[in-house]
PDB file of N, CA, C and O in Angstrom:
ATOM      1  N   MET A   1     109.067  69.656  47.332  1.00  0.00           N
ATOM      2  CA  MET A   1     109.017  70.949  46.687  1.00  0.00           C
ATOM      3  C   MET A   1     108.650  70.734  45.217  1.00  0.00           C
ATOM      4  O   MET A   1     109.189  69.850  44.551  1.00  0.00           O
ATOM      5  N   ARG A   2     107.754  71.530  44.744  1.00  0.00           N
ATOM      6  CA  ARG A   2     107.347  71.469  43.336  1.00  0.00           C
ATOM      7  C   ARG A   2     108.288  72.307  42.472  1.00  0.00           C
ATOM      8  O   ARG A   2     108.976  73.207  42.953  1.00  0.00           O
ATOM      9  N   HIS A   3     108.293  71.982  41.202  1.00  0.00           N
ATOM     10  CA  HIS A   3     109.116  72.734  40.259  1.00  0.00           C
ATOM     11  C   HIS A   3     108.731  74.214  40.254  1.00  0.00           C
ATOM     12  O   HIS A   3     109.598  75.083  40.159  1.00  0.00           O
ATOM     13  N   THR A   4     107.439  74.498  40.356  1.00  0.00           N
ATOM     14  CA  THR A   4     107.001  75.895  40.339  1.00  0.00           C
ATOM     15  C   THR A   4     107.509  76.654  41.561  1.00  0.00           C
ATOM     16  O   THR A   4     107.894  77.819  41.457  1.00  0.00           O
ATOM     17  N   VAL A   5     107.511  75.998  42.713  1.00  0.00           N
ATOM     18  CA  VAL A   5     108.027  76.624  43.929  1.00  0.00           C
ATOM     19  C   VAL A   5     109.535  76.847  43.784  1.00  0.00           C
ATOM     20  O   VAL A   5     110.051  77.901  44.154  1.00  0.00           O
ATOM     21  N   PHE A   6     110.231  75.850  43.246  1.00  0.00           N
ATOM     22  CA  PHE A   6     111.670  75.991  43.021  1.00  0.00           C
ATOM     23  C   PHE A   6     111.957  77.194  42.135  1.00  0.00           C
ATOM     24  O   PHE A   6     112.809  78.020  42.464  1.00  0.00           O
ATOM     25  N   ARG A   7     111.252  77.298  41.015  1.00  0.00           N
ATOM     26  CA  ARG A   7     111.489  78.419  40.075  1.00  0.00           C
ATOM     27  C   ARG A   7     111.178  79.761  40.730  1.00  0.00           C
ATOM     28  O   ARG A   7     111.883  80.745  40.505  1.00  0.00           O
ATOM     29  N   ARG A   8     110.124  79.800  41.540  1.00  0.00           N
ATOM     30  CA  ARG A   8     109.771  81.042  42.227  1.00  0.00           C
ATOM     31  C   ARG A   8     110.857  81.442  43.221  1.00  0.00           C
ATOM     32  O   ARG A   8     111.222  82.615  43.307  1.00  0.00           O
ATOM     33  N   GLN A   9     111.376  80.467  43.973  1.00  0.00           N
ATOM     34  CA  GLN A   9     112.439  80.771  44.933  1.00  0.00           C
ATOM     35  C   GLN A   9     113.705  81.233  44.217  1.00  0.00           C
ATOM     36  O   GLN A   9     114.376  82.158  44.675  1.00  0.00           O
ATOM     37  N   MET A  10     114.031  80.599  43.107  1.00  0.00           N
ATOM     38  CA  MET A  10     115.195  81.032  42.330  1.00  0.00           C
ATOM     39  C   MET A  10     115.021  82.488  41.893  1.00  0.00           C
ATOM     40  O   MET A  10     115.938  83.298  42.031  1.00  0.00           O
ATOM     41  N   ALA A  11     113.847  82.810  41.370  1.00  0.00           N
ATOM     42  CA  ALA A  11     113.588  84.171  40.890  1.00  0.00           C
ATOM     43  C   ALA A  11     113.622  85.178  42.032  1.00  0.00           C
ATOM     44  O   ALA A  11     114.127  86.288  41.862  1.00  0.00           O
ATOM     45  N   GLU A  12     113.095  84.808  43.183  1.00  0.00           N
ATOM     46  CA  GLU A  12     113.105  85.722  44.330  1.00  0.00           C
ATOM     47  C   GLU A  12     114.526  85.953  44.841  1.00  0.00           C
ATOM     48  O   GLU A  12     114.868  87.058  45.263  1.00  0.00           O
ATOM     49  N   GLU A  13     115.341  84.917  44.802  1.00  0.00           N
ATOM     50  CA  GLU A  13     116.706  85.037  45.324  1.00  0.00           C
ATOM     51  C   GLU A  13     117.650  85.748  44.357  1.00  0.00           C
ATOM     52  O   GLU A  13     118.469  86.565  44.777  1.00  0.00           O
ATOM     53  N   PHE A  14     117.539  85.444  43.077  1.00  0.00           N
ATOM     54  CA  PHE A  14     118.525  85.922  42.108  1.00  0.00           C
ATOM     55  C   PHE A  14     117.975  86.895  41.070  1.00  0.00           C
ATOM     56  O   PHE A  14     118.739  87.463  40.290  1.00  0.00           O
ATOM     57  N   GLY A  15     116.667  87.091  41.053  1.00  0.00           N
ATOM     58  CA  GLY A  15     116.043  87.859  39.979  1.00  0.00           C
ATOM     59  C   GLY A  15     115.718  86.894  38.835  1.00  0.00           C
ATOM     60  O   GLY A  15     116.434  85.914  38.625  1.00  0.00           O
ATOM     61  N   ARG A  16     114.659  87.165  38.113  1.00  0.00           N
ATOM     62  CA  ARG A  16     114.172  86.220  37.103  1.00  0.00           C
ATOM     63  C   ARG A  16     115.209  85.907  36.039  1.00  0.00           C
ATOM     64  O   ARG A  16     115.443  84.739  35.729  1.00  0.00           O
ATOM     65  N   ILE A  17     115.826  86.923  35.482  1.00  0.00           N
ATOM     66  CA  ILE A  17     116.772  86.715  34.383  1.00  0.00           C
ATOM     67  C   ILE A  17     117.997  85.929  34.861  1.00  0.00           C
ATOM     68  O   ILE A  17     118.398  84.953  34.227  1.00  0.00           O
ATOM     69  N   ARG A  18     118.582  86.353  35.972  1.00  0.00           N
ATOM     70  CA  ARG A  18     119.774  85.658  36.468  1.00  0.00           C
ATOM     71  C   ARG A  18     119.432  84.238  36.895  1.00  0.00           C
ATOM     72  O   ARG A  18     120.231  83.328  36.677  1.00  0.00           O
ATOM     73  N   ALA A  19     118.273  84.026  37.492  1.00  0.00           N
ATOM     74  CA  ALA A  19     117.864  82.678  37.893  1.00  0.00           C
ATOM     75  C   ALA A  19     117.771  81.749  36.684  1.00  0.00           C
ATOM     76  O   ALA A  19     118.226  80.606  36.730  1.00  0.00           O
ATOM     77  N   GLU A  20     117.185  82.246  35.619  1.00  0.00           N
ATOM     78  CA  GLU A  20     117.086  81.437  34.403  1.00  0.00           C
ATOM     79  C   GLU A  20     118.469  81.117  33.848  1.00  0.00           C
ATOM     80  O   GLU A  20     118.725  79.992  33.419  1.00  0.00           O
ATOM     81  N   MET A  21     119.361  82.107  33.856  1.00  0.00           N
ATOM     82  CA  MET A  21     120.714  81.914  33.358  1.00  0.00           C
ATOM     83  C   MET A  21     121.468  80.892  34.222  1.00  0.00           C
ATOM     84  O   MET A  21     122.126  79.998  33.691  1.00  0.00           O
ATOM     85  N   LEU A  22     121.372  81.022  35.535  1.00  0.00           N
ATOM     86  CA  LEU A  22     122.046  80.085  36.424  1.00  0.00           C
ATOM     87  C   LEU A  22     121.544  78.663  36.222  1.00  0.00           C
ATOM     88  O   LEU A  22     122.336  77.723  36.154  1.00  0.00           O
ATOM     89  N   ALA A  23     120.242  78.508  36.128  1.00  0.00           N
ATOM     90  CA  ALA A  23     119.666  77.175  35.952  1.00  0.00           C
ATOM     91  C   ALA A  23     120.084  76.553  34.625  1.00  0.00           C
ATOM     92  O   ALA A  23     120.272  75.339  34.538  1.00  0.00           O
ATOM     93  N   ARG A  24     120.227  77.357  33.617  1.00  0.00           N
ATOM     94  CA  ARG A  24     120.550  76.872  32.272  1.00  0.00           C
ATOM     95  C   ARG A  24     122.042  76.646  32.074  1.00  0.00           C
ATOM     96  O   ARG A  24     122.434  75.697  31.395  1.00  0.00           O
ATOM     97  N   ASP A  25     122.897  77.515  32.667  1.00  0.00           N
ATOM     98  CA  ASP A  25     124.310  77.540  32.307  1.00  0.00           C
ATOM     99  C   ASP A  25     125.299  77.109  33.384  1.00  0.00           C
ATOM    100  O   ASP A  25     126.392  76.650  33.052  1.00  0.00           O
ATOM    101  N   HIS A  26     124.956  77.238  34.643  1.00  0.00           N
ATOM    102  CA  HIS A  26     125.925  76.986  35.712  1.00  0.00           C
ATOM    103  C   HIS A  26     125.950  75.503  36.092  1.00  0.00           C
ATOM    104  O   HIS A  26     124.934  74.950  36.514  1.00  0.00           O
ATOM    105  N   VAL A  27     127.097  74.872  35.943  1.00  0.00           N
ATOM    106  CA  VAL A  27     127.265  73.458  36.280  1.00  0.00           C
ATOM    107  C   VAL A  27     127.609  73.338  37.762  1.00  0.00           C
ATOM    108  O   VAL A  27     128.506  74.019  38.259  1.00  0.00           O
ATOM    109  N   LEU A  28     126.890  72.474  38.451  1.00  0.00           N
ATOM    110  CA  LEU A  28     127.093  72.275  39.886  1.00  0.00           C
ATOM    111  C   LEU A  28     127.584  70.849  40.144  1.00  0.00           C
ATOM    112  O   LEU A  28     126.958  69.884  39.705  1.00  0.00           O
ATOM    113  N   SER A  29     128.690  70.722  40.848  1.00  0.00           N
ATOM    114  CA  SER A  29     129.214  69.391  41.162  1.00  0.00           C
ATOM    115  C   SER A  29     128.242  68.620  42.052  1.00  0.00           C
ATOM    116  O   SER A  29     128.150  67.397  41.950  1.00  0.00           O
ATOM    117  N   ALA A  30     127.517  69.320  42.920  1.00  0.00           N
ATOM    118  CA  ALA A  30     126.553  68.668  43.808  1.00  0.00           C
ATOM    119  C   ALA A  30     125.397  68.025  43.035  1.00  0.00           C
ATOM    120  O   ALA A  30     124.672  67.186  43.570  1.00  0.00           O
ATOM    121  N   LEU A  31     125.238  68.423  41.792  1.00  0.00           N
ATOM    122  CA  LEU A  31     124.193  67.838  40.944  1.00  0.00           C
ATOM    123  C   LEU A  31     124.798  66.901  39.900  1.00  0.00           C
ATOM    124  O   LEU A  31     124.231  66.695  38.827  1.00  0.00           O
ATOM    125  N   GLY A  32     125.949  66.344  40.234  1.00  0.00           N
ATOM    126  CA  GLY A  32     126.586  65.388  39.340  1.00  0.00           C
ATOM    127  C   GLY A  32     127.227  66.028  38.123  1.00  0.00           C
ATOM    128  O   GLY A  32     127.304  65.409  37.062  1.00  0.00           O
ATOM    129  N   GLY A  33     127.686  67.261  38.267  1.00  0.00           N
ATOM    130  CA  GLY A  33     128.313  67.951  37.153  1.00  0.00           C
ATOM    131  C   GLY A  33     127.321  68.361  36.084  1.00  0.00           C
ATOM    132  O   GLY A  33     127.657  68.431  34.902  1.00  0.00           O
ATOM    133  N   ARG A  34     126.094  68.631  36.510  1.00  0.00           N
ATOM    134  CA  ARG A  34     125.037  69.050  35.586  1.00  0.00           C
ATOM    135  C   ARG A  34     124.545  70.433  35.960  1.00  0.00           C
ATOM    136  O   ARG A  34     124.779  70.921  37.065  1.00  0.00           O
ATOM    137  N   THR A  35     123.861  71.051  35.018  1.00  0.00           N
ATOM    138  CA  THR A  35     123.168  72.291  35.322  1.00  0.00           C
ATOM    139  C   THR A  35     121.898  71.943  36.082  1.00  0.00           C
ATOM    140  O   THR A  35     121.482  70.785  36.114  1.00  0.00           O
ATOM    141  N   VAL A  36     121.289  72.943  36.688  1.00  0.00           N
ATOM    142  CA  VAL A  36     120.017  72.723  37.384  1.00  0.00           C
ATOM    143  C   VAL A  36     118.969  72.198  36.411  1.00  0.00           C
ATOM    144  O   VAL A  36     118.268  71.231  36.712  1.00  0.00           O
ATOM    145  N   ASP A  37     118.861  72.829  35.253  1.00  0.00           N
ATOM    146  CA  ASP A  37     117.864  72.385  34.277  1.00  0.00           C
ATOM    147  C   ASP A  37     118.082  70.935  33.875  1.00  0.00           C
ATOM    148  O   ASP A  37     117.129  70.160  33.801  1.00  0.00           O
ATOM    149  N   ASP A  38     119.344  70.560  33.611  1.00  0.00           N
ATOM    150  CA  ASP A  38     119.644  69.179  33.231  1.00  0.00           C
ATOM    151  C   ASP A  38     119.326  68.211  34.368  1.00  0.00           C
ATOM    152  O   ASP A  38     118.780  67.132  34.139  1.00  0.00           O
ATOM    153  N   ALA A  39     119.667  68.600  35.584  1.00  0.00           N
ATOM    154  CA  ALA A  39     119.411  67.747  36.738  1.00  0.00           C
ATOM    155  C   ALA A  39     117.911  67.543  36.952  1.00  0.00           C
ATOM    156  O   ALA A  39     117.462  66.424  37.199  1.00  0.00           O
ATOM    157  N   LEU A  40     117.142  68.624  36.857  1.00  0.00           N
ATOM    158  CA  LEU A  40     115.696  68.502  37.033  1.00  0.00           C
ATOM    159  C   LEU A  40     115.088  67.635  35.930  1.00  0.00           C
ATOM    160  O   LEU A  40     114.201  66.820  36.184  1.00  0.00           O
ATOM    161  N   GLU A  41     115.569  67.820  34.721  1.00  0.00           N
ATOM    162  CA  GLU A  41     115.073  67.006  33.603  1.00  0.00           C
ATOM    163  C   GLU A  41     115.403  65.529  33.807  1.00  0.00           C
ATOM    164  O   GLU A  41     114.656  64.656  33.366  1.00  0.00           O
ATOM    165  N   ALA A  42     116.521  65.254  34.475  1.00  0.00           N
ATOM    166  CA  ALA A  42     116.935  63.880  34.735  1.00  0.00           C
ATOM    167  C   ALA A  42     116.215  63.272  35.941  1.00  0.00           C
ATOM    168  O   ALA A  42     116.412  62.098  36.256  1.00  0.00           O
ATOM    169  N   GLY A  43     115.379  64.073  36.619  1.00  0.00           N
ATOM    170  CA  GLY A  43     114.585  63.550  37.720  1.00  0.00           C
ATOM    171  C   GLY A  43     115.061  63.915  39.109  1.00  0.00           C
ATOM    172  O   GLY A  43     114.521  63.411  40.093  1.00  0.00           O
ATOM    173  N   VAL A  44     116.057  64.776  39.216  1.00  0.00           N
ATOM    174  CA  VAL A  44     116.503  65.222  40.536  1.00  0.00           C
ATOM    175  C   VAL A  44     115.374  66.010  41.192  1.00  0.00           C
ATOM    176  O   VAL A  44     114.707  66.819  40.549  1.00  0.00           O
ATOM    177  N   ASN A  45     115.177  65.762  42.469  1.00  0.00           N
ATOM    178  CA  ASN A  45     114.139  66.453  43.227  1.00  0.00           C
ATOM    179  C   ASN A  45     114.455  67.949  43.275  1.00  0.00           C
ATOM    180  O   ASN A  45     115.599  68.322  43.537  1.00  0.00           O
ATOM    181  N   PRO A  46     113.473  68.808  43.029  1.00  0.00           N
ATOM    182  CA  PRO A  46     113.714  70.256  43.074  1.00  0.00           C
ATOM    183  C   PRO A  46     114.296  70.738  44.406  1.00  0.00           C
ATOM    184  O   PRO A  46     115.077  71.689  44.424  1.00  0.00           O
ATOM    185  N   ARG A  47     113.929  70.100  45.512  1.00  0.00           N
ATOM    186  CA  ARG A  47     114.485  70.496  46.813  1.00  0.00           C
ATOM    187  C   ARG A  47     115.987  70.232  46.844  1.00  0.00           C
ATOM    188  O   ARG A  47     116.746  71.049  47.366  1.00  0.00           O
ATOM    189  N   GLU A  48     116.424  69.107  46.294  1.00  0.00           N
ATOM    190  CA  GLU A  48     117.857  68.801  46.227  1.00  0.00           C
ATOM    191  C   GLU A  48     118.575  69.835  45.353  1.00  0.00           C
ATOM    192  O   GLU A  48     119.673  70.282  45.684  1.00  0.00           O
ATOM    193  N   ALA A  49     117.953  70.203  44.252  1.00  0.00           N
ATOM    194  CA  ALA A  49     118.542  71.216  43.370  1.00  0.00           C
ATOM    195  C   ALA A  49     118.625  72.555  44.099  1.00  0.00           C
ATOM    196  O   ALA A  49     119.631  73.256  43.989  1.00  0.00           O
ATOM    197  N   TRP A  50     117.590  72.916  44.835  1.00  0.00           N
ATOM    198  CA  TRP A  50     117.588  74.173  45.577  1.00  0.00           C
ATOM    199  C   TRP A  50     118.715  74.185  46.617  1.00  0.00           C
ATOM    200  O   TRP A  50     119.412  75.189  46.765  1.00  0.00           O
ATOM    201  N   ARG A  51     118.892  73.080  47.327  1.00  0.00           N
ATOM    202  CA  ARG A  51     119.971  73.001  48.320  1.00  0.00           C
ATOM    203  C   ARG A  51     121.335  73.155  47.660  1.00  0.00           C
ATOM    204  O   ARG A  51     122.219  73.825  48.193  1.00  0.00           O
ATOM    205  N   ALA A  52     121.501  72.534  46.501  1.00  0.00           N
ATOM    206  CA  ALA A  52     122.770  72.648  45.777  1.00  0.00           C
ATOM    207  C   ALA A  52     123.031  74.090  45.368  1.00  0.00           C
ATOM    208  O   ALA A  52     124.157  74.573  45.487  1.00  0.00           O
ATOM    209  N   VAL A  53     122.014  74.777  44.892  1.00  0.00           N
ATOM    210  CA  VAL A  53     122.150  76.180  44.505  1.00  0.00           C
ATOM    211  C   VAL A  53     122.475  77.028  45.735  1.00  0.00           C
ATOM    212  O   VAL A  53     123.362  77.880  45.690  1.00  0.00           O
ATOM    213  N   CYS A  54     121.758  76.794  46.823  1.00  0.00           N
ATOM    214  CA  CYS A  54     121.993  77.560  48.052  1.00  0.00           C
ATOM    215  C   CYS A  54     123.418  77.383  48.552  1.00  0.00           C
ATOM    216  O   CYS A  54     124.056  78.352  48.965  1.00  0.00           O
ATOM    217  N   ASP A  55     123.919  76.159  48.518  1.00  0.00           N
ATOM    218  CA  ASP A  55     125.284  75.902  48.955  1.00  0.00           C
ATOM    219  C   ASP A  55     126.294  76.582  48.040  1.00  0.00           C
ATOM    220  O   ASP A  55     127.258  77.187  48.508  1.00  0.00           O
ATOM    221  N   ALA A  56     126.068  76.479  46.737  1.00  0.00           N
ATOM    222  CA  ALA A  56     127.012  77.038  45.765  1.00  0.00           C
ATOM    223  C   ALA A  56     127.076  78.558  45.822  1.00  0.00           C
ATOM    224  O   ALA A  56     128.127  79.145  45.562  1.00  0.00           O
ATOM    225  N   PHE A  57     125.965  79.197  46.158  1.00  0.00           N
ATOM    226  CA  PHE A  57     125.904  80.657  46.133  1.00  0.00           C
ATOM    227  C   PHE A  57     125.744  81.273  47.519  1.00  0.00           C
ATOM    228  O   PHE A  57     125.392  82.445  47.648  1.00  0.00           O
ATOM    229  N   ASP A  58     126.003  80.482  48.545  1.00  0.00           N
ATOM    230  CA  ASP A  58     125.985  80.971  49.930  1.00  0.00           C
ATOM    231  C   ASP A  58     124.700  81.724  50.291  1.00  0.00           C
ATOM    232  O   ASP A  58     124.740  82.811  50.868  1.00  0.00           O
ATOM    233  N   VAL A  59     123.579  81.129  49.941  1.00  0.00           N
ATOM    234  CA  VAL A  59     122.285  81.710  50.316  1.00  0.00           C
ATOM    235  C   VAL A  59     122.139  81.555  51.827  1.00  0.00           C
ATOM    236  O   VAL A  59     122.310  80.451  52.345  1.00  0.00           O
ATOM    237  N   PRO A  60     121.829  82.630  52.541  1.00  0.00           N
ATOM    238  CA  PRO A  60     121.708  82.559  54.003  1.00  0.00           C
ATOM    239  C   PRO A  60     120.634  81.552  54.430  1.00  0.00           C
ATOM    240  O   PRO A  60     119.636  81.366  53.734  1.00  0.00           O
ATOM    241  N   PRO A  61     120.847  80.912  55.569  1.00  0.00           N
ATOM    242  CA  PRO A  61     119.917  79.890  56.049  1.00  0.00           C
ATOM    243  C   PRO A  61     118.453  80.350  56.130  1.00  0.00           C
ATOM    244  O   PRO A  61     117.541  79.563  55.879  1.00  0.00           O
ATOM    245  N   GLU A  62     118.236  81.606  56.475  1.00  0.00           N
ATOM    246  CA  GLU A  62     116.843  82.080  56.600  1.00  0.00           C
ATOM    247  C   GLU A  62     116.114  82.169  55.271  1.00  0.00           C
ATOM    248  O   GLU A  62     114.892  82.317  55.250  1.00  0.00           O
ATOM    249  N   ARG A  63     116.841  82.083  54.157  1.00  0.00           N
ATOM    250  CA  ARG A  63     116.199  82.135  52.850  1.00  0.00           C
ATOM    251  C   ARG A  63     116.261  80.797  52.112  1.00  0.00           C
ATOM    252  O   ARG A  63     115.929  80.721  50.929  1.00  0.00           O
ATOM    253  N   ARG A  64     116.677  79.762  52.799  1.00  0.00           N
ATOM    254  CA  ARG A  64     116.793  78.448  52.153  1.00  0.00           C
ATOM    255  C   ARG A  64     115.497  77.697  52.179  1.00  0.00           C
ATOM    256  O   ARG A  64     115.423  76.575  51.678  1.00  0.00           O
TER     257      ARG A  64
END
């Protein structure tokens, strides 16, 4: 998954503003206690970040 696809899926699921806020501010234990933005900057695969977000926010399987 590319970063652009990840950002698009975040925006579609949460709305652009909330997606940006979640990526910047919400710390996820599945990402090593980092925010999505920090994890992606550290080299975490966007698909792994997307799965962590989906798990944390109970995104239904059909939208994962």
